Every structure is written in structure tokens, then in C-alpha cells.
FIKE-999134 format. One line per field, with one value per atom (N, C-alpha, C): x, y, z; residue in one letter; atom name. Coordinates in nm, 3 decimals. Layout:
X = (X|...)
Y = (Y|...)
Z = (Z|...)
res = (a|...)
atom = (CA|...)
***
This chain:
X = (20.422|20.346|20.282|20.238|20.233|20.125|20.144|20.109|20.054|20.010|19.938|19.808|19.818|19.728|19.628|19.779|19.600|19.568|19.592|19.527|19.380|19.442|19.340|19.185|19.230|19.150|19.007|19.197|19.127|19.009|19.052|18.956|18.845|18.856|18.701|18.643|18.711|18.638|18.569|18.697|18.588|18.483|18.447|18.306|18.206|18.149|17.990|17.942|17.924|17.831|17.911|18.031|18.051|17.995|18.012|17.913|17.844|17.766|17.528|17.634|17.621|17.629|17.695|17.809|17.932|17.797|17.726|17.604|17.447|17.462|17.338|17.390|17.506|17.550|17.592|17.616|17.617|17.526|17.363|17.280|17.190|17.212|17.177|17.203|17.378|17.399|17.387|17.356|17.235|17.157|17.066|16.973|16.972|17.097|17.031|17.101|17.182|17.167|17.169|17.032|16.924|16.807|16.781|16.688|16.684|16.813|16.873|16.766|16.655|16.598|16.517|16.499|16.362|16.424|16.510|16.585|16.527|16.407|16.301|16.361|16.310|16.311|16.485|16.551|16.697|16.707|16.744|16.799|16.672|16.548|16.482|16.589|16.621|16.632|16.809|16.838|17.046|17.061|16.947|16.995|17.095|17.077|17.143|17.343|17.352|17.485|17.488|17.405|17.419|17.455|17.400|17.467|17.556|17.635|17.735|17.855|17.782|17.920|17.920|17.760|17.885|17.878|17.907|17.937|18.125|18.126|18.264|18.376|18.298|18.340|18.310|18.195|18.205|18.307|18.336|18.408|18.520|18.561|18.767|18.771|18.660|18.669|18.721|18.648|18.638|18.773|18.831|18.968|19.065|19.082|19.207|19.141|19.068|19.012|18.980|18.858|18.868|18.723|18.686|18.598|18.443|18.391|18.265|18.135|18.025|17.983|17.774|17.801|17.645|17.634|17.568|17.547|17.412|17.366|17.249|17.213|17.140|17.091|16.984|16.904|16.818|16.855|16.792|16.825|16.777|16.917|16.860|16.879|16.866|16.841|16.958|17.051|17.153|17.121|17.097|17.079|17.000|17.101|16.955|17.054|17.092|17.154|17.118|17.093|17.018|17.192|17.194|17.298|17.235|17.196|17.226|17.211|17.297|17.357|17.453|17.550|17.653|17.657|17.815|17.872|17.952|17.892|18.023|18.080|18.260|18.327|18.376|18.434|18.506|18.613|18.707|18.827|18.971|18.941|18.966|19.026|19.182|19.307|19.346|19.481|19.574|19.642|19.619|19.696|19.600|19.438|19.378|19.258|19.246|19.084|19.076|19.246|19.227|19.187|19.202|19.137|18.980|18.952|18.792|18.779|18.803|18.714|18.708|18.789|18.771|18.784|18.737|18.699|18.617|18.488|18.403|18.466|18.593|18.633|18.674|18.640|18.683|18.582|18.449|18.325|18.383|18.475|18.531|18.521|18.579|18.712|18.559|18.474|18.330|18.297|18.217|18.119|18.195|18.415|18.407|18.404|18.427|18.422|18.211|18.182|17.989|17.978|18.040|18.056|18.110|18.250|18.329|18.192|18.191|18.220|17.958|17.897|17.763|17.702|17.674|17.679|17.741|17.812|17.839|17.832|17.821|17.742|17.620|17.567|17.383|17.362|17.426|17.449|17.448|17.612|17.597|17.478|17.413|17.258|17.191|17.151|17.034|16.926|17.003|16.872|16.861|16.749|16.780|16.697|16.657|16.543|16.721|16.707|16.893|16.929|16.999|17.029|17.031|16.970|16.922|16.910|16.875|16.860|17.033|17.097|17.231|17.337|17.179|17.340|17.202|17.135|17.099|17.160|17.224|17.307|17.455|17.526|17.607|17.637|17.544|17.505|17.514|17.434|17.484|17.577|17.623|17.727|17.864|17.880|17.957|17.936|17.814|17.673|17.736|17.771|17.831|17.950|18.049|18.178|18.273|18.214|18.295|18.261|18.367|18.328|18.308|18.154|18.094|18.218|18.172|18.203|18.276|18.145|18.112|18.250|18.226|18.369|18.528|18.538|18.693|18.678|18.553|18.633|18.632|18.592|18.642|18.776|18.810|18.980|19.075|18.998|19.093|19.218|19.230|19.401|19.491|19.423|19.490|19.497|19.421|19.472|19.585|19.583|19.680|19.808|19.804|19.952|20.028|19.886|19.999|20.012|19.923|19.978|20.144|20.194|20.256|20.369|20.322|20.439|20.441|20.372|20.380|20.389|20.399|20.474|20.634|20.649|20.831|20.884|20.795|20.915|20.849|20.823|20.834|20.913|20.939|21.108|21.218|21.245|21.317|21.378|21.254|21.292|21.327|21.271|21.338|21.411|21.480|21.606|21.711|21.717|21.772|21.939)
Y = (-3.782|-3.865|-3.825|-3.716|-3.682|-3.539|-3.494|-3.329|-3.412|-3.521|-3.541|-3.636|-3.666|-3.721|-3.603|-3.464|-3.398|-3.332|-3.302|-3.231|-3.295|-3.431|-3.503|-3.497|-3.477|-3.501|-3.348|-3.237|-3.121|-3.049|-3.155|-3.103|-3.155|-3.267|-3.245|-3.199|-3.159|-3.078|-2.934|-2.946|-2.802|-2.773|-2.889|-2.919|-2.845|-2.806|-2.783|-2.868|-2.984|-3.023|-3.133|-3.174|-3.266|-3.274|-3.085|-3.054|-3.101|-3.106|-3.194|-3.305|-3.314|-3.511|-3.583|-3.509|-3.558|-3.600|-3.437|-3.432|-3.522|-3.578|-3.645|-3.746|-3.841|-3.966|-3.963|-3.863|-3.859|-3.858|-3.815|-3.747|-3.894|-4.024|-4.180|-4.224|-4.188|-4.304|-4.264|-4.089|-4.105|-4.206|-4.174|-4.251|-4.375|-4.460|-4.560|-4.597|-4.537|-4.510|-4.506|-4.427|-4.426|-4.520|-4.570|-4.710|-4.854|-4.880|-4.938|-5.040|-4.962|-4.977|-5.127|-5.084|-5.162|-5.274|-5.393|-5.478|-5.513|-5.521|-5.508|-5.406|-5.260|-5.144|-5.152|-5.218|-5.182|-5.274|-5.407|-5.498|-5.479|-5.418|-5.418|-5.237|-5.140|-5.024|-5.018|-5.118|-5.139|-5.321|-5.290|-5.432|-5.483|-5.346|-5.291|-5.304|-5.250|-5.268|-5.430|-5.471|-5.610|-5.685|-5.696|-5.753|-5.770|-5.637|-5.567|-5.621|-5.615|-5.657|-5.790|-5.900|-6.055|-6.085|-6.032|-6.037|-6.023|-5.900|-5.856|-5.988|-6.048|-6.194|-6.284|-6.340|-6.446|-6.410|-6.295|-6.270|-6.295|-6.243|-6.287|-6.386|-6.466|-6.607|-6.750|-6.658|-6.775|-6.723|-6.663|-6.550|-6.602|-6.612|-6.668|-6.822|-6.896|-7.041|-7.129|-7.057|-6.982|-7.112|-7.150|-7.241|-7.173|-7.088|-7.051|-7.111|-7.165|-7.270|-7.228|-7.081|-7.049|-6.926|-6.875|-6.712|-6.696|-6.536|-6.581|-6.432|-6.355|-6.205|-6.173|-6.317|-6.287|-6.309|-6.189|-6.191|-6.283|-6.319|-6.473|-6.360|-6.376|-6.352|-6.453|-6.428|-6.488|-6.383|-6.455|-6.420|-6.235|-6.215|-6.027|-5.961|-6.029|-5.947|-6.097|-5.982|-6.018|-6.004|-6.100|-6.125|-6.070|-5.956|-5.947|-6.009|-6.025|-6.156|-6.267|-6.339|-6.415|-6.556|-6.543|-6.626|-6.749|-6.872|-6.988|-7.039|-7.049|-7.080|-7.293|-7.278|-7.454|-7.495|-7.339|-7.309|-7.196|-7.120|-7.049|-7.102|-7.005|-7.089|-6.901|-6.936|-6.836|-6.777|-6.763|-6.680|-6.625|-6.684|-6.647|-6.544|-6.560|-6.578|-6.433|-6.323|-6.193|-6.095|-6.154|-6.052|-6.099|-6.232|-6.254|-6.205|-6.136|-6.141|-5.953|-5.945|-5.716|-5.673|-5.809|-5.703|-5.633|-5.651|-5.535|-5.446|-5.347|-5.247|-5.235|-5.297|-5.247|-5.195|-5.162|-5.142|-4.967|-4.893|-4.790|-4.748|-4.748|-4.692|-4.709|-4.811|-4.826|-4.698|-4.684|-4.551|-4.388|-4.425|-4.289|-4.296|-4.427|-4.370|-4.388|-4.380|-4.300|-4.257|-4.167|-4.040|-3.968|-3.969|-3.983|-3.935|-4.053|-4.094|-4.131|-4.122|-4.101|-3.991|-3.929|-3.884|-3.716|-3.667|-3.568|-3.553|-3.605|-3.633|-3.577|-3.652|-3.665|-3.476|-3.427|-3.321|-3.151|-3.235|-3.165|-3.180|-3.241|-3.289|-3.277|-3.204|-3.186|-3.290|-3.416|-3.475|-3.558|-3.430|-3.490|-3.619|-3.659|-3.835|-3.921|-3.929|-4.043|-3.946|-3.847|-3.810|-3.888|-3.866|-3.894|-4.057|-4.190|-4.282|-4.327|-4.211|-4.275|-4.213|-4.142|-4.145|-4.241|-4.272|-4.410|-4.517|-4.515|-4.654|-4.624|-4.560|-4.457|-4.486|-4.450|-4.451|-4.615|-4.653|-4.815|-4.879|-4.875|-4.982|-4.891|-4.774|-4.694|-4.749|-4.783|-4.770|-4.978|-5.025|-5.178|-5.165|-5.117|-5.099|-5.180|-5.160|-5.204|-5.355|-5.413|-5.559|-5.561|-5.688|-5.665|-5.786|-5.766|-5.785|-5.984|-6.025|-6.203|-6.178|-6.110|-6.120|-6.063|-5.997|-5.973|-6.147|-6.209|-6.304|-6.422|-6.439|-6.547|-6.511|-6.421|-6.379|-6.315|-6.339|-6.298|-6.306|-6.434|-6.467|-6.476|-6.464|-6.416|-6.246|-6.207|-6.099|-6.057|-6.119|-6.110|-6.115|-6.287|-6.302|-6.145|-6.109|-6.013|-5.850|-5.837|-5.734|-5.742|-5.907|-5.895|-5.876|-5.955|-5.939|-5.811|-5.703|-5.585|-5.508|-5.562|-5.437|-5.525|-5.620|-5.687|-5.606|-5.578|-5.555|-5.380|-5.380|-5.207|-5.162|-5.260|-5.245|-5.239|-5.391|-5.435|-5.305|-5.241|-5.191|-5.039|-4.983|-4.782|-4.876|-4.981|-5.012|-5.044|-5.016|-5.112|-5.029)
Z = (22.287|22.274|22.387|22.489|22.560|22.547|22.453|22.405|22.284|22.192|22.108|22.226|22.356|22.429|22.504|22.495|22.608|22.518|22.290|22.268|22.173|22.195|22.188|22.236|22.364|22.479|22.474|22.470|22.449|22.290|22.179|22.148|22.143|22.248|22.232|22.368|22.451|22.564|22.561|22.433|22.387|22.241|22.213|22.122|22.170|22.089|22.195|22.266|22.198|22.263|22.358|22.389|22.510|22.621|22.697|22.790|22.784|22.752|22.756|22.797|22.696|22.592|22.715|22.778|22.982|23.033|23.031|23.131|23.146|23.025|22.969|23.018|22.986|23.046|23.225|23.315|23.396|23.509|23.436|23.467|23.401|23.406|23.343|23.432|23.467|23.581|23.712|23.696|23.846|23.870|23.782|23.791|23.837|23.740|23.726|23.870|23.902|24.054|24.139|24.151|24.254|24.240|24.113|24.112|24.113|24.253|24.312|24.406|24.426|24.563|24.515|24.347|24.289|24.164|24.246|24.184|24.075|24.023|23.865|23.777|23.824|23.822|23.683|23.802|23.756|23.697|23.664|23.560|23.474|23.407|23.362|23.312|23.338|23.235|23.244|23.355|23.308|23.193|23.115|23.061|22.917|22.899|22.784|22.852|22.914|23.033|23.088|23.159|23.183|23.050|23.004|22.831|22.812|22.745|22.716|22.839|23.009|23.089|23.065|23.087|23.064|22.871|22.769|22.655|22.683|22.806|22.814|22.834|22.975|23.008|22.946|22.860|22.736|22.617|22.623|22.442|22.578|22.608|22.689|22.752|22.797|22.854|22.732|22.569|22.486|22.478|22.378|22.377|22.443|22.574|22.644|22.712|22.669|22.656|22.827|22.892|23.017|22.942|22.855|22.857|22.908|22.862|22.842|22.860|22.986|22.974|23.005|22.999|23.052|23.060|22.981|22.985|23.023|23.181|23.181|23.180|23.089|23.163|23.292|23.300|23.350|23.578|23.578|23.776|23.815|23.881|24.037|24.208|24.255|24.397|24.481|24.539|24.583|24.714|24.839|25.013|24.960|25.031|25.069|24.892|24.837|24.759|24.562|24.469|24.347|24.274|24.108|24.007|23.945|23.832|23.699|23.591|23.631|23.486|23.533|23.444|23.491|23.409|23.396|23.286|23.342|23.299|23.411|23.288|23.390|23.315|23.309|23.226|23.285|23.315|23.277|23.270|23.300|23.403|23.469|23.601|23.573|23.623|23.695|23.652|23.739|23.561|23.513|23.407|23.341|23.310|23.282|23.354|23.515|23.622|23.555|23.576|23.671|23.501|23.351|23.224|23.209|23.231|23.242|23.328|23.505|23.595|23.569|23.476|23.500|23.328|23.231|23.127|23.123|23.201|23.175|23.174|23.200|23.226|23.067|22.935|22.820|22.787|22.855|22.864|22.870|22.947|22.963|22.810|22.725|22.647|22.531|22.487|22.467|22.441|22.588|22.601|22.596|22.572|22.542|22.388|22.304|22.178|22.140|22.208|22.185|22.216|22.351|22.335|22.229|22.200|22.055|21.950|21.890|21.756|21.796|21.853|21.859|21.898|21.989|22.085|22.035|22.026|21.901|21.762|21.703|21.636|21.573|21.711|21.651|21.789|21.894|21.917|21.752|21.743|21.580|21.478|21.498|21.397|21.438|21.564|21.609|21.668|21.666|21.663|21.778|21.878|22.021|22.055|22.007|22.051|22.076|21.995|21.895|22.059|22.043|22.136|22.278|22.319|22.460|22.448|22.343|22.329|22.362|22.285|22.246|22.435|22.515|22.603|22.705|22.752|22.806|22.751|22.626|22.582|22.657|22.652|22.679|22.797|22.940|23.072|23.082|23.027|23.089|23.110|22.982|22.928|23.027|23.058|23.193|23.329|23.355|23.490|23.503|23.364|23.431|23.371|23.321|23.316|23.496|23.556|23.653|23.711|23.743|23.762|23.937|23.947|24.038|24.160|24.281|24.340|24.338|24.251|24.267|24.133|24.015|23.944|23.991|24.081|24.134|24.285|24.316|24.394|24.293|24.142|24.079|23.968|24.006|23.969|24.035|24.142|24.308|24.334|24.270|24.292|24.193|24.049|23.950|23.951|24.035|24.028|24.071|24.223|24.311|24.252|24.177|24.116|23.991|23.989|23.856|23.878|24.001|24.087|24.144|24.229|24.273|24.164|24.045|24.000|23.850|23.860|23.809|23.921|24.065|24.143|24.173|24.148|24.157|24.003|23.895|23.770|23.808|23.813|23.859|23.973|24.139|24.205|24.138|24.010|23.964|23.809|23.794|23.697|23.726|23.897|23.907|23.992|24.070|24.124|24.049|23.848|23.795|23.808)
res = (m|m|m|h|h|h|n|n|n|e|e|e|r|r|r|v|v|v|e|e|e|y|y|y|l|l|l|r|r|r|s|s|s|y|y|y|l|l|l|f|f|f|h|h|h|a|a|a|g|g|g|f|f|f|m|m|m|p|p|p|s|s|s|a|a|a|a|a|a|l|l|l|v|v|v|l|l|l|i|i|i|f|f|f|c|c|c|a|a|a|l|l|l|l|l|l|r|r|r|g|g|g|l|l|l|r|r|r|n|n|n|s|s|s|m|m|m|w|w|w|r|r|r|i|i|i|a|a|a|l|l|l|l|l|l|s|s|s|l|l|l|p|p|p|g|g|g|t|t|t|i|i|i|a|a|a|h|h|h|e|e|e|l|l|l|a|a|a|h|h|h|f|f|f|v|v|v|v|v|v|g|g|g|l|l|l|l|l|l|l|l|l|l|l|l|a|a|a|k|k|k|p|p|p|r|r|r|g|g|g|f|f|f|s|s|s|i|i|i|w|w|w|p|p|p|t|t|t|e|e|e|q|q|q|g|g|g|h|h|h|n|n|n|w|w|w|r|r|r|l|l|l|g|g|g|s|s|s|v|v|v|s|s|s|f|f|f|g|g|g|n|n|n|i|i|i|g|g|g|l|l|l|l|l|l|n|n|n|g|g|g|a|a|a|f|f|f|v|v|v|a|a|a|l|l|l|a|a|a|p|p|p|l|l|l|l|l|l|l|l|l|l|l|l|p|p|p|i|i|i|a|a|a|w|w|w|l|l|l|c|c|c|v|v|v|v|v|v|y|y|y|v|v|v|l|l|l|l|l|l|p|p|p|l|l|l|w|w|w|n|n|n|d|d|d|s|s|s|q|q|q|w|w|w|g|g|g|w|w|w|w|w|w|l|l|l|l|l|l|g|g|g|g|g|g|y|y|y|l|l|l|t|t|t|a|a|a|t|t|t|a|a|a|l|l|l|f|f|f|a|a|a|a|a|a|l|l|l|p|p|p|s|s|s|f|f|f|q|q|q|d|d|d|l|l|l|k|k|k|l|l|l|g|g|g|g|g|g|r|r|r|s|s|s|i|i|i|l|l|l|l|l|l|y|y|y|a|a|a|a|a|a|l|l|l|g|g|g|g|g|g|f|f|f|l|l|l|w|w|w|w|w|w|a|a|a|y|y|y|t|t|t|h|h|h|a|a|a)
atom = (N|CA|C|N|CA|C|N|CA|C|N|CA|C|N|CA|C|N|CA|C|N|CA|C|N|CA|C|N|CA|C|N|CA|C|N|CA|C|N|CA|C|N|CA|C|N|CA|C|N|CA|C|N|CA|C|N|CA|C|N|CA|C|N|CA|C|N|CA|C|N|CA|C|N|CA|C|N|CA|C|N|CA|C|N|CA|C|N|CA|C|N|CA|C|N|CA|C|N|CA|C|N|CA|C|N|CA|C|N|CA|C|N|CA|C|N|CA|C|N|CA|C|N|CA|C|N|CA|C|N|CA|C|N|CA|C|N|CA|C|N|CA|C|N|CA|C|N|CA|C|N|CA|C|N|CA|C|N|CA|C|N|CA|C|N|CA|C|N|CA|C|N|CA|C|N|CA|C|N|CA|C|N|CA|C|N|CA|C|N|CA|C|N|CA|C|N|CA|C|N|CA|C|N|CA|C|N|CA|C|N|CA|C|N|CA|C|N|CA|C|N|CA|C|N|CA|C|N|CA|C|N|CA|C|N|CA|C|N|CA|C|N|CA|C|N|CA|C|N|CA|C|N|CA|C|N|CA|C|N|CA|C|N|CA|C|N|CA|C|N|CA|C|N|CA|C|N|CA|C|N|CA|C|N|CA|C|N|CA|C|N|CA|C|N|CA|C|N|CA|C|N|CA|C|N|CA|C|N|CA|C|N|CA|C|N|CA|C|N|CA|C|N|CA|C|N|CA|C|N|CA|C|N|CA|C|N|CA|C|N|CA|C|N|CA|C|N|CA|C|N|CA|C|N|CA|C|N|CA|C|N|CA|C|N|CA|C|N|CA|C|N|CA|C|N|CA|C|N|CA|C|N|CA|C|N|CA|C|N|CA|C|N|CA|C|N|CA|C|N|CA|C|N|CA|C|N|CA|C|N|CA|C|N|CA|C|N|CA|C|N|CA|C|N|CA|C|N|CA|C|N|CA|C|N|CA|C|N|CA|C|N|CA|C|N|CA|C|N|CA|C|N|CA|C|N|CA|C|N|CA|C|N|CA|C|N|CA|C|N|CA|C|N|CA|C|N|CA|C|N|CA|C|N|CA|C|N|CA|C|N|CA|C|N|CA|C|N|CA|C|N|CA|C|N|CA|C|N|CA|C|N|CA|C|N|CA|C|N|CA|C|N|CA|C|N|CA|C|N|CA|C|N|CA|C|N|CA|C|N|CA|C|N|CA|C|N|CA|C|N|CA|C|N|CA|C|N|CA|C|N|CA|C|N|CA|C|N|CA|C|N|CA|C|N|CA|C|N|CA|C|N|CA|C|N|CA|C|N|CA|C|N|CA|C|N|CA|C|N|CA|C|N|CA|C|N|CA|C|N|CA|C|N|CA|C)
***
């Protein structure tokens, strides 16, 4: 099983367009990171990722009965910080809070699939304009994949519960 995963990764790492595509995505991520000094600029340029981030919360919350009640992608100021988007819920608890809070992490495999199934074929077909657009969209998804501090605060108790449970199960497994 381990060798299959290594071979899967190796098949893409040595693909002719992989390194340029990975570099493109990282350059766009660095540009997005560098534009954080202007709230409206980052809000506009990261909009596709913000939509994906908030949709991840919404869909996971819907599936886990957290009762999503509000959805916004409009930037709002909160003290000295800005919130690019938000989803409000009516039923966040210990059992579903961690999964709803960490839902944006689902964008990581989506970003990988975009590199493999979108960027590499576009590179191979020399469709440079679409390749650049795909790299930008992939970067916004990657940029939005990390849960925010507000997300972690929302699911903090649930995350701690699952971390403690996982730690206990790991301890029980290794000491059995």
C-alpha cells in the first residue's frame, strides 16, 4: 500500500508540467499573501477561495445537522480585523463542531486534484491562458484551505474532545 502511494506521487512529480504548475500555484499564493495589507484587494482577489471556504463550512454543517442559518461572502470589519465571509449555525455542539470548523481542510485534496486534472492537461495542451486562470483558482482554494481563528474558536471544545479521544485511543492501542 505504501509503495502504491509513493508511485502515485512519483508519477506526477516527474510529469513535465508538474513543477511549473506547482510553482505557478505557489507564486499566486505568495501574491495573495502579500496583498493582505489592503482588505478590499484581498477580498476581491481571494473571492473564489472565500466562496469555497464558506461553502465547505455550509455543506459539512448541513450534512452534520449543524443547521446553517446564514451565509455571507461580504467582508465585514471586526475591531482591527476583517472577516472575508461567514456562515452561522443553529446547532454547533461537541459532536459536530470540530468537523464543521475544520471543513475548509477539504479544499486541500481539491487543490491537489486541480493541479493533477486541470493544470497538467492544460500545460500539456499549451493552453497558457487557461493554465494561468486554473493556477490562480487553485491558489485561491489552497489559500482558503486553512481554518480561520474564528473557525477554530467555534469548534475548539469539539476539537479538544476529539484530540483527547484520539490520544487516548492511540495510547490504548500502543499499550495493549
